[in-house]
Structure formats: C-alpha cells, structure tokens
C-alpha positions in Angstrom: 18.9 -17.0 -12.7 17.4 -19.3 -10.1 14.9 -16.8 -8.7 13.4 -16.4 -12.2 12.7 -20.1 -12.4 11.0 -19.9 -9.0 9.0 -16.8 -10.0 7.7 -18.5 -13.2 6.8 -21.7 -11.4 5.2 -19.9 -8.5 3.1 -17.7 -10.9 1.9 -20.8 -12.7 1.0 -22.5 -9.4 -1.1 -19.4 -8.4 -2.8 -19.3 -11.8 -3.7 -23.0 -11.4 -6.0 -22.0 -8.6 -9.4 -21.1 -9.9 -10.0 -19.0 -6.7 -7.0 -16.8 -7.3 -7.8 -16.4 -11.0 -11.2 -15.1 -9.9 -9.6 -12.8 -7.3 -7.2 -11.3 -9.8 -9.9 -10.9 -12.4 -12.1 -9.2 -9.9 -9.5 -6.6 -9.0 -9.0 -5.8 -12.7 -12.7 -5.7 -13.2 -13.2 -3.3 -10.3 -11.1 -0.7 -12.2 -13.1 -1.3 -15.4 -16.4 -0.8 -13.5 -15.1 2.4 -12.0 -14.1 3.7 -15.4 -17.5 2.9 -16.8 -19.4 4.5 -13.9 -17.3 7.6 -13.4 -18.7 9.5 -16.5 -22.2 8.9 -15.0 -21.1 10.7 -11.8 -18.9 13.4 -13.2 -20.2 15.0 -16.4 -16.8 15.7 -17.9 -14.2 13.6 -16.1 -10.7 15.2 -15.7 -7.5 13.1 -15.4 -7.5 13.7 -11.7 -11.0 12.2 -11.1 -10.4 8.5 -11.7 -7.8 8.0 -8.9 -9.9 9.7 -6.3 -13.1 7.9 -7.4 -11.4 4.5 -7.2 -9.5 5.2 -3.9 -12.0 3.6 -1.5 -12.3 0.4 -3.5 -8.6 0.1 -4.1 -7.6 0.6 -0.5 -9.9 -2.4 0.4 -9.5 -4.9 -2.5 -5.8 -4.5 -3.3 -4.5 -5.1 0.3 -6.8 -8.1 0.6 -5.6 -9.7 -2.6 -1.9 -8.8 -1.9 -2.1 -10.5 1.5 -3.9 -13.6 0.2 -1.3 -14.0 -2.5 1.7 -14.0 -0.2 0.8 -15.2 3.3 1.2 -19.0 2.6 3.9 -18.7 -0.1 6.8 -19.8 2.2 5.2 -21.2 5.3 3.0 -23.5 3.2 6.1 -24.9 1.5 7.8 -25.3 4.9 4.8 -27.1 6.4 4.5 -29.5 3.4 8.3 -30.2 3.4 8.7 -28.9 -0.2 10.9 -26.0 1.1 13.7 -28.3 2.1 13.5 -30.0 -1.3 13.5 -26.7 -3.1 16.6 -25.5 -1.2 18.4 -28.8 -1.9 18.4 -27.7 -5.6 20.7 -24.9 -6.7 18.4 -22.3 -5.1 19.4 -20.0 -2.2 16.9 -18.6 0.3 17.3 -15.3 -1.4 16.2 -16.9 -4.6 13.1 -18.4 -2.9 12.0 -15.1 -1.3 12.7 -13.0 -4.4 11.2 -15.5 -6.8 8.0 -15.7 -4.8 7.8 -11.9 -4.5 8.3 -11.4 -8.2 6.0 -14.2 -9.2 3.1 -13.3 -6.9 3.6 -9.6 -7.0 3.9 -9.7 -10.8 0.5 -11.3 -11.0 -1.1 -8.6 -8.9 0.8 -5.9 -10.9 -0.7 -7.4 -14.1 -4.2 -7.4 -12.7 -3.8 -3.8 -11.5 -2.2 -2.6 -14.8 -4.9 -4.3 -16.9 -7.6 -2.7 -14.8 -6.1 0.8 -14.7 -5.4 0.8 -18.5 -8.9 -0.3 -19.4 -10.7 1.8 -16.8 -8.6 4.9 -17.8 -9.5 4.4 -21.4 -13.2 4.3 -20.6 -12.9 7.5 -18.7 -10.5 9.6 -20.7 -10.8 8.5 -24.4 -14.4 9.7 -24.9 -13.6 13.1 -23.5 -10.1 13.6 -24.9 -8.6 14.4 -21.5 -5.9 11.7 -21.3 -2.6 12.8 -19.6 0.2 10.2 -19.9 2.1 11.6 -16.9 -1.0 11.5 -14.6 -1.8 8.0 -15.9 1.8 6.7 -15.2 1.8 8.4 -11.8 -1.4 6.7 -10.8 -0.2 3.3 -12.2 3.1 3.4 -10.4 1.7 4.6 -7.1 -1.0 1.9 -7.1 1.5 -0.8 -8.1 3.7 0.2 -5.1 0.7 0.0 -2.9 -0.2 -3.5 -4.0 3.4 -4.8 -3.8 3.6 -3.4 -0.3 1.0 -5.9 0.9 2.5 -8.8 -1.0 5.7 -8.0 0.8 4.0 -7.8 4.1 2.4 -11.1 3.5 5.6 -12.8 2.5 7.3 -11.3 5.6 4.6 -12.9 7.7 5.2 -16.2 5.8 8.9 -16.2 6.6 8.5 -15.3 10.3 6.5 -18.4 11.3 6.5 -22.1 10.9 2.8 -22.5 11.4 0.1 -22.0 8.7 -2.5 -21.2 11.4 -0.3 -18.5 12.9 0.4 -17.0 9.4 -3.4 -17.0 8.7 -4.2 -15.3 12.0 -1.4 -12.7 11.6 -2.5 -12.0 8.0 -6.1 -11.4 8.7 -5.2 -9.5 11.9 -2.9 -7.3 9.8 -5.7 -6.6 7.3 -8.3 -5.9 10.0 -5.9 -3.5 11.9 -4.3 -1.7 9.0 -7.2 -1.5 6.5 -10.4 -1.6 8.6 -9.6 -0.2 12.0 -6.6 2.2 11.8 -8.0 4.7 9.3 -11.0 5.2 11.6 -8.9 5.9 14.8 -8.2 9.6 14.2 -11.0 10.9 16.4 -10.1 8.5 19.2 -6.4 9.4 19.0 -7.3 13.1 19.2 -9.5 12.5 22.2 -6.8 10.4 24.0 -4.1 13.0 23.4 -6.4 15.8 24.5 -7.1 13.9 27.7 -3.4 13.8 28.6 -2.7 17.3 27.5 -0.8 16.6 24.2 -3.5 18.0 21.9 -6.2 20.6 21.8 -9.1 20.1 19.5 -7.3 17.8 17.0 -4.1 15.9 16.3 -0.7 17.7 16.3 1.4 17.2 13.2 3.6 14.5 14.8 0.5 12.5 15.7 -0.9 12.9 12.2 2.4 11.5 10.9 2.1 8.5 13.2 -1.5 7.9 12.2 -0.6 8.2 8.5 2.2 5.7 8.5 0.2 2.7 7.2 0.4 1.9 3.4 -3.3 2.8 2.9 -3.0 6.2 4.5 0.3 6.9 2.7 -1.4 5.9 -0.6 -4.3 8.2 0.0 -2.0 11.1 0.9 0.1 10.5 -2.2 -3.0 10.4 -4.5 -4.5 13.5 -3.0 -1.2 15.4 -3.4 -0.7 14.2 -6.9 -4.2 14.7 -8.2 -5.6 17.9 -6.6 -5.5 21.4 -7.9 -3.7 22.6 -4.7 -1.1 20.0 -3.7 0.2 22.2 -0.9 -3.0 21.9 1.1 -4.1 18.7 -0.4 -4.5 16.4 2.6 -3.9 18.2 5.9 -4.1 21.8 4.8 -1.5 24.3 3.7 -0.2 24.9 7.2 0.7 21.3 7.9 4.3 20.3 8.5 6.5 19.4 5.5 6.6 15.7 6.5 2.9 15.4 5.9 3.2 16.4 2.3 3.1 14.4 -0.9 6.9 13.5 -1.3 7.2 12.0 2.2 4.0 10.0 1.5 5.5 8.6 -1.7 8.7 7.8 0.2 6.7 5.9 2.9 4.8 4.0 0.2 8.1 3.0 -1.4 9.5 1.9 1.9 6.5 -0.3 2.6 7.1 -1.9 -0.8 10.7 -2.7 0.1 11.2 -3.0 3.8 8.8 -5.8 4.9 10.2 -8.2 2.3 13.7 -7.3 3.2 13.1 -7.8 6.9 11.4 -11.1 6.1 14.3 -12.3 4.0 16.9 -11.4 6.7 14.8 -13.3 9.3 14.4 -16.2 6.9 18.2 -16.4 6.4 18.8 -16.9 10.1 16.0 -19.5 10.8 16.3 -23.3 10.8 14.0 -25.3 8.5 
C-alpha cells in the first residue's frame, strides 16, 4: 500500500537525523535509568511502582519528542515543494498523513517500548514481581500517550502553510498543555469561587475540564490502574464516575485518534 511506502521512507528520513536519533535514544534511556534507580528508592519494588515513579519524566519527555517528530512532517514538505511532487505519484493525501503518522509514531513507539521493556526488567526481574498484565497495560497506555502528541503535531502541520507558524503553535501547545495547564488547578478553584461556582475547591465538572489534556488523562489512567484502591485513586471515592479510570482511558484514546483525523480532514480540503 502507498502509505506503507511513505511510512518507511519517512522513518528512514527521521533516523538520518543525528539529533532525532539522540532524542529517541534519550527517551528510551530515561526508562532504563528509572528502572535502575527505582530499587534504590523502594526496597522491594512492586509492579505498580515503576509507572508512578516514571510519570513525571514521561509526561515531560514523551510530549516534547512526539511534537518535535510531527510538527514539520507535512508543512515542511509543502514549504519545500516536495509535497506536490509526492502527491503527483500514486499517493493520496490520506496516504501521506497516515504514512507519516505511522512512520514517525512508530519510531516513538519503538523507543518507548525498548525503554519500558528494559526498565521493567531492571525493576522486576531481580525481585520476581513481574506481572505481564500490568506490564502490557503500562506499555499500551504510554504508547497511546506518545501517539497522541505525534497526532497533535501532525494536525498542526496540516493546518498551516508556514513553518514559522507551525513552530510557534507547536511550542505554544507544549507550553500550555504540559507546563502551564497542570498547575492551574488552584487558580481555577479561586476563579470559580469568586464567581460563586465553587466553594473551597473545584466541582466535579470543573475537574473534568481541567483533566481533559493528554497528560492529565494519562496520569489519571495510571493512578487508577496501578493503585491499591482504584475507586478513590485520583479524585477520591466520592468523585463523579466520569472522573474515573475508564473515562480517562477513553480520553487518552480519543487524543491518539481525533487530532490526526481532524488534521487529515482539513488537509483534504486545502489547496497546496
């Protein structure tokens, strides 16, 4: 299929970049370092310890690499004129978007998988506490999280014809979603309290809005999957059902699918 050809060619092009090879290796290495250090922090690590221990590093590094991998994938081709040549061959716009998503997302998935496999082995093998279901759950949820940001970056890349605009939008997305938004909970509570919609904290509907980002959904999913009391894992046992683990997993999956779908539909209707 045509998209497979584009995926392979795009993956090779990314790997030709020494900078991207370093970035991919660094993400994998971060999991390995976490797996090496965790037994020094927790005397006898349990299967649930590794995801929580790695959460802060993952929610910073994986979005950054996912965005960097995708944000110039299409707009760069458009700016250089290669996109018109590519589409003059037997490739559709769907092939281009899907091929680039699979090629670049596949590289990120390989880096994450290699890191989680090695890091998990360092944590679990010496203590005989390996649980294949926990391992697979952590791997799949983290892969979804990474692919969400590749999809967001590709969506940005399809929505503009300017590399400068794509760059600004990408780093703005990282700053707002990853750096700023998780820290806004106290400010949102204060603002809602001032207008009479909250009293000493955020109501459930506001907690849902605050938790819509991929990073917040990822943390909620991990907490629900890897804590002893999933019912009260993140917001407490009295929180609304839509703040639970299953909705968080659904949101994370939606982030992995919807941005790239919206980007493709927009790309289909734009002139080159």
